[in-house]
C-alpha positions as CSV (number, residue, x, y, z in Angstrom):
1,X,111.8,34.9,129.5
2,X,113.0,34.1,126.5
3,X,109.6,32.8,124.7
4,X,109.9,34.5,121.7
5,X,111.0,31.7,119.9
6,X,107.5,29.9,120.9
7,X,104.9,32.6,120.9
8,X,104.1,35.1,118.4
9,X,104.2,39.0,118.8
10,X,101.1,40.4,120.0
11,X,99.5,43.7,119.8
12,X,96.3,44.5,122.3
13,X,93.2,44.4,120.5
14,X,92.5,47.1,118.0
15,X,89.0,48.3,117.3
16,X,87.4,47.9,114.3
17,X,88.7,50.6,111.7
18,X,84.6,51.7,110.6
19,X,84.2,52.2,114.6
20,X,87.0,54.3,115.1
21,X,86.4,56.5,112.5
22,X,82.6,57.6,114.2
23,X,84.6,58.5,117.8
24,X,87.6,60.2,119.3
25,X,88.4,57.0,121.8
26,X,91.9,55.4,122.1
27,X,92.0,52.4,119.0
28,X,94.0,49.8,121.5
29,X,92.8,48.1,124.4
30,X,94.5,47.0,127.3
31,X,96.1,44.4,127.6
32,X,95.0,41.4,130.0
33,X,97.4,40.6,132.8
34,X,97.8,37.1,131.1
35,X,98.8,38.5,128.0
36,X,100.8,41.5,129.4
37,X,102.9,38.7,131.0
38,X,103.4,36.3,128.2
39,X,104.3,39.3,125.6
40,X,106.6,40.4,128.0
41,X,108.0,37.1,128.3
42,X,109.1,37.4,124.9
43,X,111.7,39.4,125.9
44,X,115.7,37.9,125.2
45,X,116.7,39.8,128.2
46,X,119.9,40.0,125.5
47,X,123.3,41.3,126.6
48,X,123.4,44.6,124.8
49,X,119.6,46.5,125.5
50,X,119.5,48.0,122.3
51,X,115.5,48.6,122.9
52,X,117.2,50.8,126.4
53,X,119.9,52.6,124.3
54,X,117.8,54.1,121.9
55,X,115.3,55.4,124.5
56,X,115.7,58.9,125.0
57,X,115.2,58.0,129.1
58,X,117.5,55.3,128.9
59,X,114.4,52.9,130.8
60,X,115.4,49.8,132.2
61,X,113.2,48.1,129.8
62,X,114.8,44.5,130.0
63,X,114.3,44.7,134.0
64,X,110.6,45.9,134.3
65,X,109.9,43.2,131.1
66,X,111.1,40.6,133.1
67,X,109.5,41.4,136.8
68,X,106.3,41.9,134.7
69,X,106.3,38.5,133.2
70,X,107.1,37.6,137.3
71,X,104.2,39.4,138.1
72,X,106.0,41.3,140.2
73,X,103.7,44.3,138.5
74,X,104.3,46.9,142.0
75,X,108.3,46.5,141.5
76,X,108.0,46.6,137.4
77,X,105.9,49.9,137.9
78,X,108.7,51.6,140.7
79,X,111.6,50.4,138.0
80,X,109.6,51.8,135.1
81,X,108.7,55.5,136.9
82,X,112.1,55.6,138.2
83,X,113.3,57.2,134.7
84,X,109.9,58.3,133.5
85,X,107.6,60.9,134.7
86,X,104.9,59.9,132.8
87,X,105.3,56.4,131.3
88,X,101.5,55.5,130.8
89,X,102.0,58.8,128.4
90,X,105.2,57.0,126.8
91,X,103.2,53.8,126.5
92,X,100.6,55.1,124.1
93,X,102.2,58.1,121.7
94,X,105.9,57.4,121.6
95,X,107.0,56.3,118.0
96,X,107.9,53.0,119.3
97,X,108.9,51.7,115.8
98,X,111.3,54.1,115.6
99,X,112.9,54.1,119.1
100,X,112.8,51.3,121.5
101,X,110.7,48.5,119.9
102,X,112.9,49.4,116.3
103,X,115.6,48.9,117.9
104,X,115.0,45.4,119.5
105,X,117.1,42.6,119.4
106,X,114.6,40.1,118.3
107,X,113.0,42.2,116.1
108,X,116.3,42.4,114.0
109,X,116.4,38.3,113.9
110,X,112.8,38.6,112.2
111,X,110.5,37.1,115.0
112,X,108.8,40.4,115.9
113,X,109.5,42.7,118.6
114,X,108.3,42.9,122.2
115,X,105.3,45.3,122.2
116,X,107.3,47.4,125.0
117,X,104.8,50.2,124.6
118,X,101.6,48.6,125.4
119,X,103.0,46.4,128.2
120,X,104.3,49.9,129.8
121,X,100.4,51.0,129.4
122,X,99.2,48.1,131.0
123,X,102.0,48.2,133.8
124,X,101.0,52.1,134.7
125,X,97.3,51.5,134.6
126,X,97.5,48.9,136.9
127,X,99.4,50.7,139.0
128,X,97.1,53.8,138.9
129,X,94.1,51.5,139.6
130,X,96.0,49.5,142.6
131,X,97.1,53.3,144.3
132,X,100.7,52.5,143.6
133,X,100.9,55.8,141.9
134,X,101.2,58.1,144.4
135,X,102.3,62.2,145.0
136,X,106.3,63.1,145.5
137,X,106.5,63.6,149.3
138,X,109.9,65.0,149.6
139,X,111.8,64.1,152.9
140,X,112.2,67.9,153.8
141,X,111.0,71.1,152.2
142,X,113.3,73.7,151.4
143,X,112.8,77.5,151.6
144,X,114.0,78.5,148.2
145,X,111.2,78.8,144.8
146,X,111.9,77.8,141.5
147,X,109.6,79.1,138.6
148,X,108.9,77.0,135.7
149,X,107.7,78.7,132.6
150,X,105.4,76.3,130.2
151,X,102.9,73.5,131.6
152,X,104.1,70.8,129.2
153,X,106.4,68.0,129.3
154,X,109.3,69.2,129.9
155,X,108.2,71.5,132.4
156,X,106.1,69.5,134.2
157,X,108.9,66.4,134.4
158,X,111.0,69.0,135.8
159,X,108.4,70.2,138.3
160,X,108.4,66.9,139.9
161,X,112.1,66.2,140.0
162,X,112.5,69.4,141.7
163,X,109.9,68.3,144.0
164,X,111.7,65.3,145.1
165,X,114.2,67.7,146.1
166,X,112.0,69.4,148.2
167,X,112.0,73.0,146.0
168,X,108.7,75.2,146.2
169,X,107.7,75.1,142.8
170,X,105.8,77.2,140.8
171,X,104.7,76.8,137.6
172,X,102.9,79.6,134.7
173,X,101.5,78.8,131.9
174,X,99.7,81.1,129.5
175,X,96.7,78.0,128.3
176,X,93.6,77.1,131.3
177,X,94.5,74.0,131.2
178,X,97.8,71.8,132.4
179,X,99.8,70.0,130.0
180,X,100.4,71.9,127.1
181,X,100.5,70.0,123.8
182,X,99.5,67.0,125.5
183,X,96.2,68.7,126.2
184,X,95.4,70.5,123.0
185,X,97.6,69.1,120.6
186,X,97.3,65.4,120.7
187,X,93.9,64.1,119.6
188,X,91.8,61.7,122.4
189,X,92.4,58.8,120.3
190,X,96.1,58.9,121.0
191,X,96.0,60.4,124.5
192,X,92.8,60.5,126.2
193,X,92.8,63.8,128.1
194,X,91.8,62.3,131.6
195,X,95.1,60.6,131.6
196,X,96.6,64.2,131.4
197,X,94.6,65.4,133.7
198,X,95.4,63.3,136.6
199,X,98.9,63.5,136.4
200,X,98.3,67.7,136.8
201,X,96.2,66.7,139.9
202,X,98.8,64.2,141.5
203,X,101.5,67.1,140.8
204,X,99.2,69.7,142.4
205,X,98.5,66.8,145.3
206,X,103.0,66.8,145.4
207,X,102.7,70.6,146.3
208,X,103.3,72.1,142.9
209,X,101.6,75.6,142.5
210,X,100.5,76.1,138.8
211,X,99.7,79.7,137.8
212,X,97.6,79.2,134.5
213,X,96.5,81.6,131.9
214,X,99.6,83.7,133.2
215,X,101.5,85.1,130.2
216,X,105.6,86.2,130.5
217,X,105.9,89.7,129.2
218,X,102.1,91.0,130.4
219,X,101.5,89.6,134.1
220,X,105.3,89.5,134.5
221,X,108.5,89.9,132.9
222,X,110.9,87.4,133.0
223,X,113.3,89.5,135.0
224,X,110.6,90.0,137.5
225,X,110.2,86.1,137.6
226,X,114.2,85.6,138.1
227,X,113.5,88.1,141.7
228,X,110.9,85.6,143.0
229,X,112.8,83.0,142.5
230,X,116.0,80.8,142.9
231,X,115.9,79.6,139.2
232,X,113.8,79.9,136.4
233,X,113.1,77.4,133.8
234,X,112.3,77.9,130.4
235,X,110.3,75.5,128.9
236,X,107.6,76.9,126.9
237,X,108.0,74.5,123.8
238,X,107.7,75.8,119.5
239,X,104.5,77.1,118.9
240,X,104.9,79.5,115.5
241,X,104.0,77.1,112.6
242,X,106.2,77.4,109.5
243,X,104.5,78.7,106.5
244,X,104.2,77.6,102.8
245,X,105.0,80.5,100.3
246,X,102.9,80.0,97.6
247,X,100.2,82.2,95.4
248,X,97.0,82.5,97.2
249,X,98.2,81.1,100.4
250,X,95.8,83.6,101.9
251,X,92.5,82.6,100.5
252,X,90.4,81.5,103.6
253,X,90.1,78.0,103.9
254,X,93.7,77.2,104.7
255,X,94.8,77.1,108.3
256,X,97.8,76.1,110.5
257,X,97.8,72.6,111.8
258,X,97.9,73.6,115.7
259,X,95.1,75.9,115.5
260,X,92.5,72.9,113.5
261,X,93.8,70.4,116.3
262,X,93.4,72.9,119.6
263,X,90.2,73.6,117.7
264,X,88.9,70.2,117.7
265,X,90.8,69.1,121.4
266,X,89.1,72.7,123.0
267,X,85.4,70.9,121.4
268,X,85.9,68.1,122.9
269,X,87.0,69.4,126.0
270,X,83.5,71.0,126.2
271,X,84.8,74.6,125.1
272,X,82.7,77.0,123.2
273,X,85.3,77.4,119.7
274,X,83.3,80.1,117.6
275,X,85.6,78.8,114.7
276,X,84.7,75.6,115.1
277,X,81.1,76.4,115.5
278,X,80.4,78.1,112.8
279,X,82.5,75.7,110.5
280,X,85.7,77.3,109.4
281,X,87.9,74.6,111.6
282,X,85.6,72.0,111.2
283,X,86.4,69.2,108.5
284,X,82.7,67.8,108.2
285,X,81.2,67.3,104.9
286,X,84.7,68.9,103.3
287,X,87.8,67.4,101.0
288,X,90.3,67.7,102.9
289,X,94.0,68.2,102.2
290,X,96.7,68.2,105.0
291,X,100.6,69.1,103.7
292,X,103.1,67.6,105.5
293,X,104.7,63.7,106.7
294,X,105.2,63.9,110.6
295,X,103.2,63.2,113.1
296,X,100.8,66.1,113.6
297,X,100.0,66.2,110.2
298,X,98.9,62.4,110.9
299,X,97.0,64.1,113.7
300,X,94.9,66.1,111.6
301,X,94.3,63.5,109.2
302,X,92.9,60.8,111.4
303,X,91.1,64.1,112.7
304,X,89.5,65.2,110.0
305,X,87.9,61.7,109.0
306,X,86.4,61.4,112.6
307,X,84.8,64.9,112.1
308,X,83.2,63.6,108.8
309,X,85.3,64.9,106.1
310,X,84.1,63.7,102.6
311,X,87.3,63.2,101.6
312,X,91.2,63.7,103.5
313,X,93.9,63.2,101.5
314,X,98.0,63.8,102.7
315,X,100.2,65.6,100.4
316,X,103.9,64.8,101.3
317,X,106.9,65.7,99.2
318,X,108.9,62.3,100.0
319,X,108.0,58.8,99.8
320,X,106.3,56.5,102.4
321,X,109.8,55.4,103.6
322,X,111.3,58.9,104.2
323,X,108.7,60.0,106.0
324,X,109.3,61.6,109.7
325,X,106.3,60.6,111.4
326,X,105.6,57.1,112.9
327,X,105.0,54.4,110.5
328,X,101.9,52.9,112.8
329,X,100.3,56.2,112.6
330,X,100.3,55.8,108.7
331,X,99.1,52.7,108.7
332,X,96.1,53.7,111.7
333,X,95.6,56.7,108.8
334,X,95.4,54.3,105.6
335,X,92.7,51.4,107.6
336,X,90.4,54.7,108.0
337,X,90.5,56.1,105.0
338,X,93.1,58.3,104.5
339,X,94.4,58.7,100.9
340,X,98.2,59.5,101.0
341,X,99.4,61.6,98.1
342,X,103.0,60.4,98.3
343,X,106.4,62.4,96.1
344,X,104.2,65.5,95.6
345,X,104.2,69.1,96.7
346,X,101.8,72.4,96.8
347,X,102.4,75.1,94.1
348,X,99.4,76.9,94.6
349,X,96.3,77.2,96.1
350,X,93.0,78.3,94.0
351,X,89.5,79.9,94.4
352,X,87.3,82.5,94.2
353,X,85.9,84.2,98.0
354,X,86.9,80.2,99.2
355,X,89.6,77.5,98.8
356,X,88.3,75.6,95.9
357,X,91.7,73.6,94.6
358,X,95.5,72.9,96.1
359,X,97.6,72.4,93.0
360,X,100.7,70.5,93.3
361,X,103.3,68.8,91.3
362,X,104.8,65.4,91.1
363,X,108.5,65.1,92.6
364,X,111.5,62.2,92.6
365,X,114.2,62.1,94.8
366,X,117.2,62.9,94.1
367,X,120.9,63.0,95.5
368,X,121.3,63.1,99.2
369,X,122.2,66.3,100.7
370,X,124.4,66.6,104.1
371,X,122.0,65.2,106.5
372,X,122.1,61.5,104.2
373,X,118.1,62.1,102.9
374,X,117.7,62.5,99.5
375,X,116.8,65.7,98.2
376,X,113.1,65.7,96.7
377,X,113.0,67.7,93.1
378,X,110.2,68.6,90.9
379,X,109.0,66.5,87.7
380,X,108.5,68.8,84.9
381,X,104.8,69.0,83.4
382,X,103.8,66.5,86.0
383,X,101.2,69.4,87.5
384,X,97.5,68.2,88.8
385,X,94.8,69.2,91.0
386,X,92.9,68.3,94.4
387,X,89.8,69.5,95.5
388,X,89.9,71.0,98.9
389,X,87.0,73.0,100.8
390,X,89.8,72.7,103.9
391,X,94.0,72.8,103.6
392,X,95.7,72.1,106.7
393,X,99.2,73.4,106.8
394,X,101.6,70.5,108.9
395,X,105.3,72.0,108.0
396,X,106.6,71.6,111.1
397,X,107.0,74.6,114.2
398,X,109.8,77.4,115.1
399,X,110.1,79.0,118.3
400,X,108.5,82.9,119.1
401,X,110.7,85.8,119.7
402,X,110.8,85.0,123.5
403,X,113.4,87.8,124.0
404,X,110.5,90.2,122.8
405,X,107.3,88.0,124.7
406,X,109.2,88.4,127.7
407,X,110.6,91.8,127.6
408,X,114.0,90.4,128.0
409,X,116.5,91.7,124.9
410,X,119.5,90.3,126.0
411,X,118.3,86.4,126.0
412,X,120.4,84.9,123.8
413,X,118.8,82.9,120.9
414,X,120.5,81.0,118.3
415,X,120.4,81.6,114.6
416,X,117.3,78.9,114.6
417,X,115.8,81.1,117.4
418,X,115.8,78.7,119.8
419,X,116.8,79.5,123.4
420,X,121.1,79.0,123.3
421,X,122.0,77.4,126.8
422,X,125.3,75.7,127.9
423,X,125.2,72.4,126.7
424,X,126.6,71.3,130.1
425,X,124.6,73.5,132.5
426,X,121.6,74.2,130.1
427,X,121.9,77.7,131.5
428,X,121.1,80.4,129.4
429,X,123.0,83.5,128.8
430,X,121.5,84.8,131.8
431,X,122.3,83.8,135.5
432,X,119.7,81.5,137.3
433,X,118.1,81.3,134.1
434,X,117.6,78.0,132.7
435,X,115.9,76.5,129.4
436,X,114.6,72.5,128.7
437,X,112.8,70.8,125.6
438,X,111.6,72.0,122.5
439,X,112.6,75.7,123.2
440,X,115.9,74.6,123.2
441,X,116.4,71.8,120.7
442,X,113.4,72.4,118.4
443,X,110.2,70.6,117.9
444,X,110.8,66.9,118.6
445,X,109.4,64.2,121.1
446,X,107.6,64.6,124.4
447,X,109.6,61.8,125.4
448,X,112.8,64.0,124.8
449,X,110.9,66.8,126.6
450,X,110.5,64.4,129.6
451,X,114.5,63.9,129.6
452,X,115.2,67.6,128.9
453,X,113.0,68.4,131.8
454,X,114.5,65.4,133.8
455,X,118.3,67.1,133.1
456,X,117.4,71.0,134.0
457,X,116.0,69.5,137.2
458,X,119.3,68.1,138.5
459,X,121.1,71.3,137.1
460,X,119.0,73.5,138.5
461,X,119.5,71.5,141.7
462,X,123.5,71.6,141.1
463,X,123.4,75.7,140.5
464,X,121.0,76.1,143.9
465,X,123.6,74.0,146.1
466,X,126.5,75.7,144.5
467,X,124.9,78.9,145.5
468,X,124.4,77.9,148.8
469,X,127.6,76.9,149.2
470,X,128.8,80.5,148.0
471,X,127.0,82.4,150.2
472,X,127.6,79.9,153.2
473,X,131.6,80.4,152.5
474,X,130.8,83.9,151.6
475,X,129.4,84.4,155.4
476,X,132.1,82.4,157.2
477,X,134.9,84.7,155.8
478,X,133.0,87.7,156.7
479,X,132.7,86.6,160.0
480,X,136.3,85.6,160.5
481,X,137.7,88.6,159.1
482,X,134.9,90.6,161.9
483,X,136.7,88.0,164.7
484,X,140.8,89.2,163.4
485,X,139.3,93.1,163.3
486,X,137.7,92.6,166.7
487,X,141.2,90.9,168.1
488,X,143.5,93.7,166.7
489,X,141.1,96.4,168.2
490,X,141.1,94.3,171.4
491,X,145.5,94.1,171.1
């Protein structure tokens, strides 16, 4: 260990930008065993591992880096997966520069961070090849069943954890494939679909039962699911796109980011997507303007490049340093030819029968608001226009109206529309119904969804165990009462 003093930071080989523009393949190659060991050996094994502190899952990063450097890969994998249900997914799509790697001690000291995400990906891919990744096999099966609404990262993490306890787990999802946004929202160049599909297959082999194309409210109400199961977890995520209020917003050619990404991903999976086939959601040959500065916006601009757009511009109201998305994603997009228009906001959309122009104005960053971020302010007389045949709005997501959709009006929500839960038990306002992931915390990262799913599984296990104890105690009391009455009658 401590090789950072003699060995520089190195990432896996990255494919040439021109080659990347032509396909949806992942952009990084995998580490070789030697390079992975060398890069893991750069870890300083510091007394306070800030990489672990800033990981939502509190992964034991220094320990599995040390094991990787020593060539003890199976032990390293076992340690990695003990706190993370999907390490190969987090190794690919986590914003490491904002989490573990961004808080690495040697990064702060100017030596360049340990490439934690790349080592994690190498480690887990090795585990899959060697057969170390095995289905969950509980020590004993339980009679109780748990229903999970949503087959995204939070729901899947909870499903695996509950199977470890032996529960009969049933996952309900409205889509036809397992994975939620891991399948339909994230492009292949960040996360290839077979990576998600093999995890789904592993869960099936672990005994999880999936009910696909199942809509709560249409095929069963939430109350009916509660009657079927000892507990229910709602992990639907948030899918409702935030809208822009501006003149011309109703023109054809303006679409929400998720509609655009789902169409692209479904087409890549071989599905027939009429809106893509007729060119509506295909960026080929078009001037594309993406509005937003998060990771979803980066997915959109990089997808448009690969679809053969004539030009791709990203319009964001703050500067690069204040973007909510990963800086690495921005760098990848710039390499691939995306033009970033910083400190700009759309004012109107113009065109005859179709979108033709996005009218925008310049901004400057004023005083900080209550969150500490500087507030964008318009620059008077700074209007300009951008040619646009396709505008994609990527301004974030809000929750759907679940009480109405689930036909459960008594289900309480917060003022933001997310489900209201007890922060200690993660239970909603309804007994035995829990919630986790984005539907509770709002649109967030996959790694946080995994953490929430794991926490929810632990709370559900405690809840069912407590109910069993109560029922057992009530049964004993009833039996004692009967015995006492029989004794009195005999006397």
